[in-house]
N, CA and C atoms of all chains as a GROMACS GRO file, in nm:
protein
  564
    1MET      N    1   0.083  -0.123  -0.003
    1MET     CA    2   0.003   0.000  -0.003
    1MET      C    3   0.084   0.128  -0.002
    2ASN      N    4   0.058   0.219  -0.083
    2ASN     CA    5   0.130   0.339  -0.080
    2ASN      C    6   0.048   0.457  -0.023
    3LYS      N    7   0.102   0.576  -0.029
    3LYS     CA    8   0.032   0.687   0.041
    3LYS      C    9  -0.101   0.717  -0.019
    4SER      N   10  -0.115   0.714  -0.155
    4SER     CA   11  -0.241   0.749  -0.209
    4SER      C   12  -0.349   0.638  -0.184
    5GLU      N   13  -0.306   0.515  -0.171
    5GLU     CA   14  -0.394   0.408  -0.137
    5GLU      C   15  -0.442   0.417   0.014
    6LEU      N   16  -0.350   0.462   0.099
    6LEU     CA   17  -0.384   0.486   0.236
    6LEU      C   18  -0.488   0.604   0.246
    7ILE      N   19  -0.463   0.704   0.170
    7ILE     CA   20  -0.557   0.817   0.167
    7ILE      C   21  -0.696   0.774   0.121
    8ASP      N   22  -0.696   0.690   0.018
    8ASP     CA   23  -0.822   0.633  -0.036
    8ASP      C   24  -0.895   0.552   0.069
    9ALA      N   25  -0.819   0.459   0.135
    9ALA     CA   26  -0.873   0.374   0.234
    9ALA      C   27  -0.932   0.453   0.353
   10LEU      N   28  -0.857   0.560   0.386
   10LEU     CA   29  -0.904   0.653   0.500
   10LEU      C   30  -1.034   0.722   0.464
   11SER      N   31  -1.036   0.772   0.346
   11SER     CA   32  -1.154   0.855   0.308
   11SER      C   33  -1.282   0.761   0.302
   12LYS      N   34  -1.263   0.636   0.262
   12LYS     CA   35  -1.376   0.544   0.257
   12LYS      C   36  -1.416   0.502   0.399
   13LYS      N   37  -1.322   0.478   0.480
   13LYS     CA   38  -1.347   0.418   0.620
   13LYS      C   39  -1.409   0.533   0.703
   14GLU      N   40  -1.361   0.655   0.686
   14GLU     CA   41  -1.411   0.762   0.777
   14GLU      C   42  -1.503   0.864   0.707
   15ASN      N   43  -1.548   0.832   0.582
   15ASN     CA   44  -1.638   0.922   0.509
   15ASN      C   45  -1.580   1.062   0.492
   16LEU      N   46  -1.455   1.067   0.452
   16LEU     CA   47  -1.390   1.192   0.433
   16LEU      C   48  -1.379   1.228   0.281
   17THR      N   49  -1.380   1.350   0.242
   17THR     CA   50  -1.351   1.381   0.101
   17THR      C   51  -1.199   1.341   0.078
   18GLU      N   52  -1.174   1.328  -0.048
   18GLU     CA   53  -1.036   1.302  -0.089
   18GLU      C   54  -0.938   1.409  -0.034
   19ARG      N   55  -0.979   1.530  -0.037
   19ARG     CA   56  -0.901   1.650   0.010
   19ARG      C   57  -0.871   1.636   0.154
   20GLN      N   58  -0.984   1.607   0.236
   20GLN     CA   59  -0.969   1.600   0.382
   20GLN      C   60  -0.877   1.479   0.418
   21ALA      N   61  -0.896   1.366   0.353
   21ALA     CA   62  -0.809   1.248   0.390
   21ALA      C   63  -0.666   1.274   0.350
   22THR      N   64  -0.641   1.345   0.239
   22THR     CA   65  -0.508   1.378   0.200
   22THR      C   66  -0.444   1.468   0.304
   23ASP      N   67  -0.521   1.571   0.354
   23ASP     CA   68  -0.466   1.658   0.457
   23ASP      C   69  -0.433   1.581   0.587
   24VAL      N   70  -0.518   1.496   0.626
   24VAL     CA   71  -0.499   1.425   0.748
   24VAL      C   72  -0.368   1.337   0.740
   25VAL      N   73  -0.357   1.264   0.635
   25VAL     CA   74  -0.237   1.181   0.620
   25VAL      C   75  -0.106   1.264   0.602
   26ASN      N   76  -0.114   1.364   0.522
   26ASN     CA   77   0.003   1.454   0.504
   26ASN      C   78   0.040   1.522   0.631
   27LEU      N   79  -0.053   1.575   0.710
   27LEU     CA   80  -0.018   1.637   0.842
   27LEU      C   81   0.044   1.544   0.935
   28ILE      N   82  -0.002   1.420   0.935
   28ILE     CA   83   0.060   1.326   1.031
   28ILE      C   84   0.209   1.299   0.992
   29PHE      N   85   0.238   1.281   0.868
   29PHE     CA   86   0.379   1.246   0.835
   29PHE      C   87   0.461   1.370   0.822
   30LYS      N   88   0.401   1.484   0.809
   30LYS     CA   89   0.478   1.609   0.811
   30LYS      C   90   0.522   1.629   0.962
   31GLY      N   91   0.432   1.596   1.054
   31GLY     CA   92   0.459   1.610   1.197
   31GLY      C   93   0.574   1.515   1.232
   32PHE      N   94   0.569   1.396   1.181
   32PHE     CA   95   0.674   1.286   1.206
   32PHE      C   96   0.807   1.343   1.162
   33THR      N   97   0.812   1.403   1.035
   33THR     CA   98   0.934   1.445   0.982
   33THR      C   99   0.995   1.557   1.058
   34GLU      N  100   0.905   1.654   1.095
   34GLU     CA  101   0.953   1.769   1.177
   34GLU      C  102   1.013   1.728   1.309
   35GLU      N  103   0.945   1.631   1.372
   35GLU     CA  104   0.994   1.583   1.501
   35GLU      C  105   1.134   1.522   1.488
   36LEU      N  106   1.151   1.427   1.390
   36LEU     CA  107   1.274   1.364   1.370
   36LEU      C  108   1.388   1.460   1.328
   37LYS      N  109   1.347   1.558   1.246
   37LYS     CA  110   1.436   1.666   1.204
   37LYS      C  111   1.502   1.734   1.323
   38ASN      N  112   1.410   1.763   1.425
   38ASN     CA  113   1.460   1.830   1.542
   38ASN      C  114   1.517   1.736   1.648
   39GLY      N  115   1.543   1.609   1.605
   39GLY     CA  116   1.609   1.516   1.693
   39GLY      C  117   1.523   1.462   1.801
   40GLY      N  118   1.388   1.482   1.784
   40GLY     CA  119   1.297   1.425   1.886
   40GLY      C  120   1.270   1.283   1.856
   41ARG      N  121   1.182   1.228   1.948
   41ARG     CA  122   1.134   1.088   1.930
   41ARG      C  123   0.989   1.085   1.913
   42ILE      N  124   0.931   0.972   1.849
   42ILE     CA  125   0.791   0.962   1.826
   42ILE      C  126   0.751   0.822   1.892
   43GLU      N  127   0.635   0.828   1.959
   43GLU     CA  128   0.587   0.707   2.027
   43GLU      C  129   0.441   0.688   1.996
   44ILE      N  130   0.408   0.586   1.916
   44ILE     CA  131   0.271   0.558   1.891
   44ILE      C  132   0.237   0.421   1.951
   45ARG      N  133   0.168   0.421   2.063
   45ARG     CA  134   0.134   0.300   2.132
   45ARG      C  135   0.063   0.194   2.038
   46GLY      N  136   0.119   0.079   2.035
   46GLY     CA  137   0.055  -0.028   1.952
   46GLY      C  138   0.114  -0.039   1.812
   47PHE      N  139   0.179   0.073   1.770
   47PHE     CA  140   0.234   0.075   1.637
   47PHE      C  141   0.389   0.065   1.646
   48GLY      N  142   0.447   0.160   1.708
   48GLY     CA  143   0.591   0.162   1.717
   48GLY      C  144   0.641   0.302   1.762
   49SER      N  145   0.780   0.300   1.769
   49SER     CA  146   0.840   0.425   1.806
   49SER      C  147   0.954   0.457   1.713
   50PHE      N  148   0.996   0.584   1.709
   50PHE     CA  149   1.107   0.622   1.625
   50PHE      C  150   1.205   0.702   1.718
   51VAL      N  151   1.337   0.675   1.700
   51VAL     CA  152   1.442   0.761   1.754
   51VAL      C  153   1.542   0.788   1.646
   52VAL      N  154   1.612   0.898   1.662
   52VAL     CA  155   1.716   0.925   1.563
   52VAL      C  156   1.852   0.870   1.621
   53ARG      N  157   1.919   0.784   1.553
   53ARG     CA  158   2.037   0.731   1.599
   53ARG      C  159   2.157   0.795   1.534
   54ASP      N  160   2.266   0.821   1.616
   54ASP     CA  161   2.387   0.883   1.561
   54ASP      C  162   2.483   0.775   1.521
   55TYR      N  163   2.539   0.783   1.399
   55TYR     CA  164   2.638   0.686   1.363
   55TYR      C  165   2.776   0.764   1.340
   56GLY      N  166   2.881   0.716   1.397
   56GLY     CA  167   3.008   0.786   1.383
   56GLY      C  168   3.063   0.757   1.245
   57SER      N  169   3.177   0.823   1.210
   57SER     CA  170   3.239   0.798   1.085
   57SER      C  171   3.315   0.663   1.095
   58TYR      N  172   3.330   0.606   0.981
   58TYR     CA  173   3.409   0.478   0.973
   58TYR      C  174   3.475   0.462   0.839
   59THR      N  175   3.566   0.371   0.837
   59THR     CA  176   3.642   0.349   0.706
   59THR      C  177   3.558   0.230   0.637
   60GLY      N  178   3.502   0.266   0.522
   60GLY     CA  179   3.430   0.165   0.451
   60GLY      C  180   3.502   0.124   0.323
   61ARG      N  181   3.443   0.036   0.244
   61ARG     CA  182   3.502   0.002   0.122
   61ARG      C  183   3.409   0.017   0.008
   62ASN      N  184   3.452   0.054  -0.102
   62ASN     CA  185   3.368   0.051  -0.226
   62ASN      C  186   3.357  -0.090  -0.274
   63PRO      N  187   3.243  -0.149  -0.264
   63PRO     CA  188   3.237  -0.294  -0.298
   63PRO      C  189   3.277  -0.322  -0.442
   64LYS      N  190   3.268  -0.225  -0.532
   64LYS     CA  191   3.299  -0.240  -0.672
   64LYS      C  192   3.447  -0.244  -0.698
   65THR      N  193   3.517  -0.149  -0.643
   65THR     CA  194   3.660  -0.124  -0.672
   65THR      C  195   3.745  -0.180  -0.555
   66GLY      N  196   3.692  -0.199  -0.436
   66GLY     CA  197   3.773  -0.246  -0.332
   66GLY      C  198   3.843  -0.135  -0.257
   67GLY      N  199   3.838  -0.006  -0.310
   67GLY     CA  200   3.913   0.102  -0.250
   67GLY      C  201   3.851   0.138  -0.115
   68THR      N  202   3.932   0.195  -0.024
   68THR     CA  203   3.880   0.233   0.100
   68THR      C  204   3.823   0.373   0.088
   69ILE      N  205   3.720   0.404   0.158
   69ILE     CA  206   3.661   0.542   0.165
   69ILE      C  207   3.620   0.573   0.307
   70GLN      N  208   3.635   0.695   0.346
   70GLN     CA  209   3.591   0.731   0.475
   70GLN      C  210   3.442   0.777   0.469
   71VAL      N  211   3.362   0.705   0.554
   71VAL     CA  212   3.222   0.733   0.553
   71VAL      C  213   3.190   0.836   0.664
   72ALA      N  214   3.133   0.953   0.624
   72ALA     CA  215   3.101   1.054   0.717
   72ALA      C  216   3.000   1.017   0.830
   73PRO      N  217   3.003   1.080   0.945
   73PRO     CA  218   2.909   1.048   1.045
   73PRO      C  219   2.773   1.089   0.993
   74LYS      N  220   2.665   1.013   1.041
   74LYS     CA  221   2.533   1.055   0.991
   74LYS      C  222   2.436   1.011   1.099
   75LYS      N  223   2.313   1.066   1.082
   75LYS     CA  224   2.202   1.031   1.172
   75LYS      C  225   2.096   0.955   1.088
   76LEU      N  226   2.039   0.855   1.150
   76LEU     CA  227   1.932   0.782   1.073
   76LEU      C  228   1.813   0.752   1.176
   77PRO      N  229   1.693   0.771   1.119
   77PRO     CA  230   1.581   0.735   1.208
   77PRO      C  231   1.572   0.583   1.218
   78PHE      N  232   1.548   0.536   1.340
   78PHE     CA  233   1.534   0.400   1.367
   78PHE      C  234   1.390   0.366   1.424
   79PHE      N  235   1.330   0.274   1.362
   79PHE     CA  236   1.197   0.234   1.401
   79PHE      C  237   1.192   0.108   1.481
   80LYS      N  238   1.130   0.112   1.600
   80LYS     CA  239   1.116  -0.002   1.684
   80LYS      C  240   0.966  -0.037   1.687
   81VAL      N  241   0.940  -0.160   1.646
   81VAL     CA  242   0.799  -0.203   1.627
   81VAL      C  243   0.733  -0.220   1.765
   82GLY      N  244   0.611  -0.173   1.773
   82GLY     CA  245   0.536  -0.186   1.901
   82GLY      C  246   0.481  -0.322   1.925
   83LYS      N  247   0.446  -0.346   2.041
   83LYS     CA  248   0.404  -0.478   2.092
   83LYS      C  249   0.285  -0.535   2.010
   84GLU      N  250   0.181  -0.454   1.998
   84GLU     CA  251   0.064  -0.500   1.933
   84GLU      C  252   0.086  -0.535   1.792
   85LEU      N  253   0.158  -0.453   1.716
   85LEU     CA  254   0.187  -0.472   1.571
   85LEU      C  255   0.276  -0.587   1.557
   86LYS      N  256   0.374  -0.599   1.641
   86LYS     CA  257   0.465  -0.717   1.642
   86LYS      C  258   0.389  -0.848   1.651
   87GLU      N  259   0.299  -0.851   1.746
   87GLU     CA  260   0.223  -0.974   1.775
   87GLU      C  261   0.122  -1.002   1.653
   88ARG      N  262   0.066  -0.901   1.606
   88ARG     CA  263  -0.032  -0.920   1.493
   88ARG      C  264   0.033  -0.960   1.365
   89VAL      N  265   0.156  -0.912   1.334
   89VAL     CA  266   0.225  -0.949   1.216
   89VAL      C  267   0.270  -1.096   1.229
   90ASN      N  268   0.312  -1.135   1.349
   90ASN     CA  269   0.368  -1.266   1.366
   90ASN      C  270   0.260  -1.372   1.382
   91SER      N  271   0.133  -1.329   1.411
   91SER     CA  272   0.028  -1.432   1.434
   91SER      C  273  -0.016  -1.491   1.303
   92LYS      N  274  -0.001  -1.422   1.189
   92LYS     CA  275  -0.040  -1.480   1.066
   92LYS      C  276   0.084  -1.533   0.992
   93LYS      N  277   0.090  -1.662   0.981
   93LYS     CA  278   0.217  -1.718   0.921
   93LYS      C  279   0.190  -1.744   0.772
   94MET      N  280   1.162   1.581   2.443
   94MET     CA  281   1.035   1.600   2.361
   94MET      C  282   1.003   1.475   2.287
   95THR      N  283   0.878   1.430   2.302
   95THR     CA  284   0.835   1.311   2.235
   95THR      C  285   0.705   1.337   2.169
   96LEU      N  286   0.693   1.301   2.044
   96LEU     CA  287   0.559   1.314   1.972
   96LEU      C  288   0.480   1.194   2.001
   97THR      N  289   0.365   1.213   2.069
   97THR     CA  290   0.271   1.102   2.101
   97THR      C  291   0.150   1.121   2.019
   98LYS      N  292   0.060   1.020   2.034
   98LYS     CA  293  -0.072   1.024   1.966
   98LYS      C  294  -0.148   1.147   2.010
   99ALA      N  295  -0.142   1.177   2.145
   99ALA     CA  296  -0.217   1.294   2.193
   99ALA      C  297  -0.171   1.423   2.127
  100GLU      N  298  -0.036   1.430   2.108
  100GLU     CA  299   0.020   1.548   2.038
  100GLU      C  300  -0.017   1.555   1.897
  101ILE      N  301  -0.027   1.442   1.826
  101ILE     CA  302  -0.065   1.442   1.691
  101ILE      C  303  -0.209   1.487   1.674
  102VAL      N  304  -0.298   1.443   1.767
  102VAL     CA  305  -0.432   1.482   1.767
  102VAL      C  306  -0.447   1.625   1.785
  103LYS      N  307  -0.365   1.690   1.877
  103LYS     CA  308  -0.366   1.830   1.911
  103LYS      C  309  -0.332   1.916   1.786
  104ASN      N  310  -0.225   1.866   1.722
  104ASN     CA  311  -0.180   1.942   1.598
  104ASN      C  312  -0.284   1.932   1.483
  105LEU      N  313  -0.341   1.806   1.464
  105LEU     CA  314  -0.439   1.793   1.366
  105LEU      C  315  -0.565   1.879   1.389
  106HIS      N  316  -0.599   1.884   1.517
  106HIS     CA  317  -0.722   1.966   1.549
  106HIS      C  318  -0.691   2.116   1.525
  107ALA      N  319  -0.571   2.163   1.546
  107ALA     CA  320  -0.529   2.295   1.522
  107ALA      C  321  -0.521   2.329   1.378
  108GLN      N  322  -0.485   2.225   1.293
  108GLN     CA  323  -0.463   2.252   1.156
  108GLN      C  324  -0.579   2.222   1.062
  109THR      N  325  -0.680   2.148   1.118
  109THR     CA  326  -0.790   2.110   1.036
  109THR      C  327  -0.918   2.168   1.110
  110GLY      N  328  -1.036   2.159   1.054
  110GLY     CA  329  -1.150   2.205   1.124
  110GLY      C  330  -1.213   2.105   1.212
  111PHE      N  331  -1.156   1.988   1.224
  111PHE     CA  332  -1.222   1.872   1.303
  111PHE      C  333  -1.208   1.894   1.444
  112SER      N  334  -1.307   1.836   1.518
  112SER     CA  335  -1.304   1.842   1.665
  112SER      C  336  -1.198   1.743   1.712
  113LYS      N  337  -1.158   1.765   1.837
  113LYS     CA  338  -1.056   1.670   1.904
  113LYS      C  339  -1.093   1.527   1.895
  114GLU      N  340  -1.219   1.498   1.925
  114GLU     CA  341  -1.277   1.369   1.920
  114GLU      C  342  -1.261   1.298   1.779
  115ARG      N  343  -1.299   1.383   1.685
  115ARG     CA  344  -1.293   1.337   1.544
  115ARG      C  345  -1.144   1.306   1.505
  116CYS      N  346  -1.059   1.403   1.547
  116CYS     CA  347  -0.922   1.388   1.517
  116CYS      C  348  -0.863   1.261   1.576
  117THR      N  349  -0.903   1.228   1.697
  117THR     CA  350  -0.856   1.110   1.768
  117THR      C  351  -0.902   0.980   1.683
  118GLU      N  352  -1.024   0.984   1.632
  118GLU     CA  353  -1.075   0.871   1.545
  118GLU      C  354  -0.990   0.863   1.427
  119LEU      N  355  -0.962   0.981   1.364
  119LEU     CA  356  -0.892   0.973   1.230
  119LEU      C  357  -0.751   0.922   1.251
  120VAL      N  358  -0.683   0.964   1.358
  120VAL     CA  359  -0.543   0.921   1.380
  120VAL      C  360  -0.544   0.769   1.405
  121GLU      N  361  -0.640   0.725   1.494
  121GLU     CA  362  -0.643   0.581   1.515
  121GLU      C  363  -0.670   0.507   1.386
  122SER      N  364  -0.758   0.555   1.305
  122SER     CA  365  -0.789   0.493   1.176
  122SER      C  366  -0.668   0.478   1.089
  123VAL      N  367  -0.586   0.585   1.079
  123VAL     CA  368  -0.465   0.584   0.994
  123VAL      C  369  -0.378   0.469   1.038
  124PHE      N  370  -0.348   0.467   1.170
  124PHE     CA  371  -0.256   0.361   1.224
  124PHE      C  372  -0.316   0.228   1.208
  125GLU      N  373  -0.442   0.210   1.227
  125GLU     CA  374  -0.505   0.084   1.212
  125GLU      C  375  -0.501   0.029   1.069
  126LEU      N  376  -0.524   0.121   0.969
  126LEU     CA  377  -0.503   0.082   0.832
  126LEU      C  378  -0.366   0.026   0.804
  127MET      N  379  -0.268   0.105   0.852
  127MET     CA  380  -0.130   0.065   0.830
  127MET      C  381  -0.100  -0.072   0.900
  128LYS      N  382  -0.147  -0.085   1.018
  128LYS     CA  383  -0.130  -0.215   1.089
  128LYS      C  384  -0.190  -0.334   1.014
  129GLN      N  385  -0.307  -0.310   0.966
  129GLN     CA  386  -0.375  -0.416   0.886
  129GLN      C  387  -0.300  -0.459   0.768
  130GLU      N  388  -0.244  -0.356   0.696
  130GLU     CA  389  -0.167  -0.383   0.576
  130GLU      C  390  -0.043  -0.468   0.606
  131LEU      N  391   0.026  -0.431   0.712
  131LEU     CA  392   0.144  -0.505   0.748
  131LEU      C  393   0.112  -0.648   0.803
  132GLU      N  394  -0.003  -0.654   0.874
  132GLU     CA  395  -0.048  -0.775   0.927
  132GLU      C  396  -0.075  -0.879   0.814
  133ASN      N  397  -0.124  -0.826   0.696
  133ASN     CA  398  -0.147  -0.914   0.582
  133ASN      C  399  -0.020  -0.944   0.508
  134GLY      N  400   0.097  -0.895   0.560
  134GLY     CA  401   0.224  -0.920   0.495
  134GLY      C  402   0.264  -0.829   0.380
  135ASP      N  403   0.188  -0.721   0.370
  135ASP     CA  404   0.212  -0.628   0.256
  135ASP      C  405   0.296  -0.504   0.307
  136ASP      N  406   0.365  -0.446   0.213
  136ASP     CA  407   0.448  -0.330   0.249
  136ASP      C  408   0.364  -0.207   0.262
  137MET      N  409   0.409  -0.113   0.338
  137MET     CA  410   0.346   0.012   0.355
  137MET      C  411   0.443   0.120   0.312
  138LEU      N  412   0.416   0.189   0.204
  138LEU     CA  413   0.512   0.284   0.156
  138LEU      C  414   0.460   0.426   0.163
  139ILE      N  415   0.528   0.512   0.235
  139ILE     CA  416   0.493   0.657   0.244
  139ILE      C  417   0.606   0.728   0.174
  140SER      N  418   0.577   0.775   0.048
  140SER     CA  419   0.683   0.846  -0.027
  140SER      C  420   0.728   0.965   0.052
  141GLY      N  421   0.850   0.991   0.056
  141GLY     CA  422   0.909   1.110   0.126
  141GLY      C  423   0.930   1.084   0.274
  142PHE      N  424   0.879   0.968   0.327
  142PHE     CA  425   0.905   0.936   0.463
  142PHE      C  426   0.980   0.807   0.472
  143GLY      N  427   0.917   0.696   0.426
  143GLY     CA  428   0.989   0.568   0.434
  143GLY      C  429   0.895   0.455   0.408
  144LYS      N  430   0.944   0.331   0.425
  144LYS     CA  431   0.874   0.211   0.386
  144LYS      C  432   0.888   0.111   0.499
  145TRP      N  433   0.769   0.053   0.538
  145TRP     CA  434   0.766  -0.057   0.633
  145TRP      C  435   0.746  -0.186   0.554
  146SER      N  436   0.822  -0.289   0.582
  146SER     CA  437   0.808  -0.418   0.516
  146SER      C  438   0.795  -0.528   0.618
  147VAL      N  439   0.736  -0.641   0.578
  147VAL     CA  440   0.740  -0.754   0.664
  147VAL      C  441   0.838  -0.856   0.608
  148LYS      N  442   0.927  -0.904   0.694
  148LYS     CA  443   1.036  -0.999   0.652
  148LYS      C  444   1.013  -1.127   0.732
  149GLY      N  445   1.028  -1.235   0.661
  149GLY     CA  446   1.022  -1.365   0.728
  149GLY      C  447   1.162  -1.401   0.784
  150LYS      N  448   1.162  -1.452   0.911
  150LYS     CA  449   1.290  -1.503   0.966
  150LYS      C  450   1.286  -1.658   0.978
  151ASN      N  451   1.389  -1.716   0.933
  151ASN     CA  452   1.396  -1.859   0.938
  151ASN      C  453   1.403  -1.914   1.082
  152PRO      N  454   1.363  -2.035   1.110
  152PRO     CA  455   1.388  -2.096   1.240
  152PRO      C  456   1.543  -2.110   1.258
  153ARG      N  457   1.590  -2.099   1.377
  153ARG     CA  458   1.736  -2.114   1.394
  153ARG      C  459   1.761  -2.176   1.535
  154LYS      N  460   1.885  -2.226   1.543
  154LYS     CA  461   1.926  -2.284   1.678
  154LYS      C  462   1.971  -2.172   1.762
  155GLY      N  463   1.924  -2.171   1.882
  155GLY     CA  464   1.973  -2.069   1.981
  155GLY      C  465   2.002  -2.136   2.110
  156ARG      N  466   2.049  -2.056   2.205
  156ARG     CA  467   2.094  -2.113   2.337
  156ARG      C  468   2.017  -2.030   2.445
  157ASN      N  469   1.981  -2.100   2.545
  157ASN     CA  470   1.932  -2.036   2.664
  157ASN      C  471   2.063  -1.978   2.735
  158PRO      N  472   2.073  -1.846   2.746
  158PRO     CA  473   2.195  -1.790   2.802
  158PRO      C  474   2.213  -1.826   2.949
  159GLN      N  475   2.107  -1.859   3.014
  159GLN     CA  476   2.110  -1.892   3.152
  159GLN      C  477   2.165  -2.026   3.181
  160THR      N  478   2.115  -2.124   3.104
  160THR     CA  479   2.153  -2.257   3.126
  160THR      C  480   2.250  -2.315   3.016
  161GLY      N  481   2.264  -2.248   2.908
  161GLY     CA  482   2.356  -2.290   2.801
  161GLY      C  483   2.297  -2.404   2.720
  162SER      N  484   2.176  -2.442   2.744
  162SER     CA  485   2.122  -2.558   2.667
  162SER      C  486   2.075  -2.503   2.533
  163GLU      N  487   2.093  -2.592   2.434
  163GLU     CA  488   2.046  -2.556   2.301
  163GLU      C  489   1.898  -2.564   2.281
  164LEU      N  490   1.840  -2.479   2.200
  164LEU     CA  491   1.695  -2.491   2.171
  164LEU      C  492   1.672  -2.435   2.034
  165MET      N  493   1.558  -2.472   1.983
  165MET     CA  494   1.520  -2.432   1.842
  165MET      C  495   1.432  -2.311   1.857
  166LEU      N  496   1.472  -2.203   1.787
  166LEU     CA  497   1.389  -2.086   1.783
  166LEU      C  498   1.301  -2.092   1.660
  167ASP      N  499   1.172  -2.074   1.670
  167ASP     CA  500   1.084  -2.079   1.560
  167ASP      C  501   1.107  -1.966   1.460
  168GLY      N  502   1.062  -1.991   1.338
  168GLY     CA  503   1.067  -1.882   1.240
  168GLY      C  504   0.963  -1.773   1.282
  169ARG      N  505   0.981  -1.658   1.241
  169ARG     CA  506   0.882  -1.550   1.281
  169ARG      C  507   0.878  -1.444   1.170
  170ARG      N  508   0.778  -1.359   1.179
  170ARG     CA  509   0.772  -1.252   1.088
  170ARG      C  510   0.798  -1.116   1.157
  171VAL      N  511   0.881  -1.034   1.101
  171VAL     CA  512   0.912  -0.911   1.170
  171VAL      C  513   0.889  -0.787   1.083
  172VAL      N  514   0.866  -0.675   1.135
  172VAL     CA  515   0.849  -0.551   1.063
  172VAL      C  516   0.976  -0.477   1.055
  173THR      N  517   1.020  -0.430   0.935
  173THR     CA  518   1.140  -0.351   0.927
  173THR      C  519   1.103  -0.217   0.870
  174PHE      N  520   1.174  -0.116   0.891
  174PHE     CA  521   1.146   0.018   0.833
  174PHE      C  522   1.277   0.069   0.767
  175LYS      N  523   1.250   0.121   0.653
  175LYS     CA  524   1.368   0.181   0.578
  175LYS      C  525   1.331   0.327   0.552
  176CYS      N  526   1.411   0.422   0.590
  176CYS     CA  527   1.370   0.558   0.577
  176CYS      C  528   1.403   0.608   0.435
  177SER      N  529   1.322   0.702   0.387
  177SER     CA  530   1.339   0.746   0.252
  177SER      C  531   1.464   0.843   0.244
  178ARG      N  532   1.520   0.868   0.124
  178ARG     CA  533   1.633   0.952   0.110
  178ARG      C  534   1.596   1.090   0.154
  179LYS      N  535   1.474   1.137   0.133
  179LYS     CA  536   1.436   1.266   0.173
  179LYS      C  537   1.432   1.285   0.325
  180LEU      N  538   1.382   1.185   0.389
  180LEU     CA  539   1.381   1.193   0.537
  180LEU      C  540   1.521   1.189   0.595
  181LYS      N  541   1.602   1.109   0.531
  181LYS     CA  542   1.746   1.097   0.581
  181LYS      C  543   1.814   1.235   0.568
  182GLU      N  544   1.785   1.301   0.453
  182GLU     CA  545   1.839   1.430   0.427
  182GLU      C  546   1.795   1.536   0.526
  183SER      N  547   1.663   1.533   0.557
  183SER     CA  548   1.602   1.623   0.659
  183SER      C  549   1.670   1.608   0.797
  184VAL      N  550   1.683   1.485   0.831
  184VAL     CA  551   1.740   1.453   0.966
  184VAL      C  552   1.889   1.494   0.972
  185ASN      N  553   1.960   1.495   0.867
  185ASN     CA  554   2.101   1.525   0.864
  185ASN      C  555   2.132   1.672   0.824
  186LEU      N  556   2.029   1.758   0.820
  186LEU     CA  557   2.049   1.894   0.768
  186LEU      C  558   2.143   1.970   0.846
  187ASP      N  559   2.147   1.963   0.976
  187ASP     CA  560   2.228   2.050   1.059
  187ASP      C  561   2.368   1.997   1.087
  188THR      N  562   2.402   1.884   1.020
  188THR     CA  563   2.536   1.825   1.052
  188THR      C  564   2.634   1.846   0.935
   0.00000   0.00000   0.00000
């Protein structure tokens, strides 16, 4: 499912216009991005949580040429799955 | 600072014309739809943010760290998240 399908499903489920459903979905993910951009965390009970992890620089290799390259420090959002989602996903084999 | 469901509802209420109660329903609905999708084993892709996928893990041999005895760990399904290039760039803006 992609974002437009999510918007579609939301508008049907909640009797929203396409415009309204689009706004709701976009505002939620805009809020997510803003929070992570500011280095904050997100916690959605039953779904999961996000934290921004810091990665130091390290010496990596170009897998194609084998040459060494210095990889700059970076931050990456990390998602930890919530209990309910974890159990629901695992219950259907 | 942590963004929680309550905070999302508050922001949504301020930015749309919907009541707080309605915003709570809508936020719950969005996450429920996403959970259903993943529960069915399908990917959830939000362009500009990231993608959640369901991956199957094979059964493997493990050990009880307390007793050292070997045991078989069952295969399971797990949710993984890969952030989009755009989100990664936003998060790294100030560095």
